[in-house]
N, C-alpha and C positions, 0 to 999 in steps of 0.2 A: 504493500500500500504506500503510495507516494505521499510525502509530507508537504509538497508544494500545492497551494490552493488553486493555481492556474496551470493549464497545459502550456507547452512551448508555443503552440499555435496561437493561443489567446494572448500571449505576451508580445507577439509581433505586431508592428504598426498596422492598423486597419485602414481600408479606404474610407474617405469622408464623402458623404453625399452632399453635393453642392446644389444650391438653388438653380433651377434652370432659368436662363435669361429669357425675359419677355420678348416675344417676336413682334416687332413693330409692324403695324398695318398701314396701308395707304387708303385714305377715304376718297370716295367719289360721291360728292354731294349734289343733289338736285335742289334748285331754288326756284320753285314755281311762282307765278303771279297769284296774289291773293284774290279770290273771287267772292269771298263773304261780303255781305252788305256793309258798307261803310268802313271796311278794314283797309287802312292805308299804310300800315307798318310793314317792315321786312326784317327777317331774322339776322341777316349779316350785312354789315356796312362794307364798302369797298376796302377799307383798311383791314377789316377782319378777313376778307377774302384774300388780300395780299399776304397776310400772315400765314393763312392755311396753304396757299400755293407755294410760298417760300419753304414750307415744311414738306413739300412733295405731294400735296393732295390736289385733287381736281374739283372744280366747282362748275357745274353746268346750270346756267341761269336762263329763265324764260325772258324774252325781250319785254322790256317795260315793267319788270317786277318791282323796280325800286323808284319809279317815277313819282308815286304818291308820297314817298318819303324824301323827295327832292334829291334823289341820286339817279344819274343818267346811266344808260347802258355803256357809254364810253368810259365812265369812271370805273365800272366793273370790269370792262374789257382791259383797260390799262392796268388794273389790279391783278389780271391773270385769269379772270373767269372766262368761260366759253359761253357766248350768248347765242340763243337759238329761238326761232319762232315756233318750233315743234314742241307743243305741250306734252305730248305722249313720251317724247324722248327724255324730257326732264323727269317725268314721273317714273321712268324706267331705271333711274339711278338707284344704287343700293341703299343710299341714305337720303331721305327727303326732309327738308327743313321748311316748316310753315308756321306762321303766327297762329292762325285759326286752324282748328282740326280739319282734315280733308273731308270732302263730301263723299258719299257712297260712290258717285261716278268717278271721282278722282282715285279712290281706292281701287276701282276696277282697272285703272290704267297702270297700277303698280305691278311689279313682278312679285312672285311669292318670296317670302322671307325678307322683305324690305324692312328697314328700320325707319320709322316715322317719328320725328321729333317736332312736337307742336304743343299748343295749349290743348286741354281736353274739354274745358267748359262743361262740366258734368250736368249742370242744370238745364242746358239747352240741347243735350244729346238725346238721341233715340236709340232704341234697342238694335235697329237695323245697322247702325254704325259699327257696333261691336260684332255683329254677325258677319259683316263684310270683312272686318279684320281677321276673324277666325277662319273664314274661307281661304284667304290669301296667306294665312300663317304669318301675319305681320307681327313685328315687335314694336310696341308703342311706348314712347318716353314722353311724359307730360312735364312742361315747364313748371307748372304750379305745384308739382309733387316733389321736385328735386330739392334736396336738403343741402345746406352748407355745413362746414365743419362745426359750427356752433349750434347746429340743430334748427336754424331758421330757414325760411323758404326764400331764397334770394330773388327769384323772378316776381313772386307775389309782393315782396317788400319793395322792390324797385318800382313796380307799376303803381303801388299804393302811394309812394312818395310823389310820383307825378300827379296822380289823381287828387291828392290832398293839396298840393301847391296850386294846381290848376283850379280847384274849386273856388279859392279866394279870388284868383284873377278873373274868373268868369263872373263871380258875384260883383266885383268892382265894375266890370263892363255893364252888367244889367242894371246897376244902381244909377248909371248916368244915361241909360237908354231913354231917348225922347218918348218912345211909345209906352215902355213898361216902368222905367225907373222914376225916382223922385229927385234926381239931380244931386245926389250926395257924392262927395269925393271920399273915397275909401282911405281914411287916414286920421291923423290927429293934428289939425291945424290950430295954431295959437288962438285961443279965445273961442274955439268951436268945440263942442262936446265930441269925443271920439266915437267912431263907428262901433256899434256893439255887435259882437258875434257870439252865437251859441253853437257849440260843437257837441254833437251826440256821439259818444264813442271815444276811446282813448288808445286806439291802435296806431299803426304807422301812418295811415292816411290822415287821421285826426291830428297826430303830432305835427305833420308837415303843414296841414291847414293852419294850425295854431301858430307855428313859426312864421308863416307867410303873413298872416293877419297881424301878428305883433310887430313884424318888420315894417308894416305899413302904418303902425301906430294905433291899431284897433284895441278895444277892450274885449278880452276873450273870457268866456265861461265854458268849462268842459264838464260834461256829465257822463258817467259810466258806472256800472254796478260793480266793477272790479277795483278795489282799493289799490291792489298791486299795480294795475295798469295806470291808474291816476298818479301814483307815486313815481312810477318810471317815467311817465310823460313829463312831470314837473322836473325831475332830475335831468332829463334830456334837454329840456328847454333852458335849464340852468337859471331859472327864476320862478318865483312863486306866482301862480295865477289862481283865479277862482276855480275850484274843482268841487264836485259834489256827486254823491250817488244819485241814482234816478228816483226822484219822488215827484209825483204828479204836480203837487202844489208848487214846489220850487222850480220845476221845469217850465210850468205855465207862466210863472212870474217872470222868468228870464225871457221866454218867448214873446211875451207882451211888450217887453222893452227893446228887444233886439231889432237890428236892421237886416241881419243875415243869419240864417240857420243852416248848419251843415249836418247832414245825416251820414255818419260813417260807422255804423254799427253792423256787426256780423253775428249770425247765429249758426247753429250746427247745420240746419237745413235751410232756414229762411231767416232773414233779418227780423229782429223783434220790432213790432210796431209800437214805438214809444210815444208818438204824437198823434192824438186823435183828430178827427175833422173839427170837432168842437174847439179844440185848442188852436188850430190853424185859423179859425174864424175870429179869434180874439187877438191875432197878431196885427201889427201896424199895417195900414194901407201902404202898398208899395214895397213891403218887405220882400226879401228874396230867400227862397229855399233851394239849396243844392243838395240833392239826394244821391250821394256817391254810391250808396248800397242798393240802388235800384236794380242792379243785376241779380240780386238775391231777394228781391221783393220790395225793398225800400223800408225805411223806418218812419215815414210819414203816411198816415192813412189816406191822404189826398194825392199821393204820388202816382203818376201814370208814366209808363215808358215813352220817351220821346226820341227823336233822331237828331243827327248833326244838322240836317237840312231845316228841321223845324224843332229846335231844342226846348222851347219854352211854352208854357200855357199859364193862364191866370185863373186862379180859383180863390174865392173869398177875398179878392183884391190883393192876393199874394202871388208873386211870380214864382213859378216852379220850374226848375231845370233838372230834368231826370233822364239824361242820356247815359245808357249803361256802359259805353266804351269811351270814357273821357280821355285816356292816354292816346287813342287814335287821332284825336284832334291835334295833338302835338306829335305828329308821326315821326319826325326826324329825331327828336329827343327820345321818344319811346323805342325807336329802332336802335339807336346807339346803346340804350340801356339793355335791351334784350341781347344785342350782339356782344356786349361786354360780359354777359353772363354765359352765353352759349359757346362762344369761340374757345375759351380756355377748356371747357368740358370736352369739346371736339378734339383738341390737340392732345389732351390727356388720354382720351379714349383711343386715339391712334397709337400713342406711345405704349399703352397697356396691351395693345394687340387686338383692338376691336371691342365691340359692345360686350361680348361674352366675358372677356377677361376684365374689362373695365368695371363691370358691376360686381365682380368678385373682389376687386381692389378698393372700390369706392362705395361705401354704404349709402351715402347721400344720393349717388346716381342710381343705385339699386332701388332706392325708395321711389324714384321717379318712374320706374317701369310699371305700367298698368296692364300691358299685354305682352306675353313672351312666347314667340313662335306659335301664335294662334290660341294661346291659353290665357284667360283672364287671371290676373294676379293681384288685383286690387279689391280689398274687402268692401270698401264703401260703394264702389261701382256695382259689385256683385249684389249687395243688399238693396241698392237703389233700383236696379233693373231685374232683380230676381234671376241672376245668371250664376251658374256654378263657377266658383273661383278656387284657385290653388295659391297658397302663400308662396311668394317668390323665394323665400328662404328654404322651402322644401325642394325647390327645383335647382336653385343656384346656391352653392355653399363652398 
């Protein structure tokens, strides 16, 4: 019997298993023209295209896709994109980038196993959309589901910043309108009482609305039922303003005095209706309501969806602005914002070896996947449309 605890073979140096290097992939991206009503944004700016092309990727763009965002075909062509009039050719690319989700007709033009990166806009979708994705075994990545390192949603946050800032600028325009306004300058002029603004909600859109209003010299009051959100908003503004939880009596008192009311509240399925029609009736004549949350139902009972062509209506002597897609009004700014979020993800995806490897390496990107090779992987979509779904973590790990 040997006294040595190890054999001679065990004492010899052993081979070390090294990590296999990632295989970098080249992307071929299709950039079609947006066909959705009033959609004027584009996913990639010429600078983003130039960066992608410099890294060895190809971008095929439909002619005129960037015109509504003030980008010409020549700018894209100079950046290295291939520009074509053939819509089918663009949709045949392995990766499709769109702001709005593709229509069923557009999905039919795609090749099987295509990766579509777009918004999902769950509240406006129909079951047929997901059935079309299943038929073509599409992989779908939604902007609004992608998470950042800190757990936030960068696309939602960025567009909320635009909507919040824009809401005050739009209110300022409406207050001086000859037909609708009462000739008030939005600001704090010496010897003149400041414009009074009421903001319902304390999220990102509300924060940027408050920043913009205060920058113009307005007096701001913010209402929300979350003390944590109100505290965070005050800390981010770096100064103390009037904040309160939502109580009908205090909200009504503020609304009766205000010149502008901003609705920026979100709910799980629908925005909570905080202001009743009776409360709107008691507001000042010529006051302005901007309902940012109209895309999820709105938080004023009197709100009705309007369009960029006819954005306002008057009810109970109060001007209502209820356009659901406010960032599209500022199409170039919104396009820059989306492009800044999407292009780094695309470059990272290519370095990781394609979408399959990327979602294994990046949990935030994995969270954005709602359809994986024709299988629904998002619980909220499955429950909303009563479709069978599989957790993405059970497929990709």
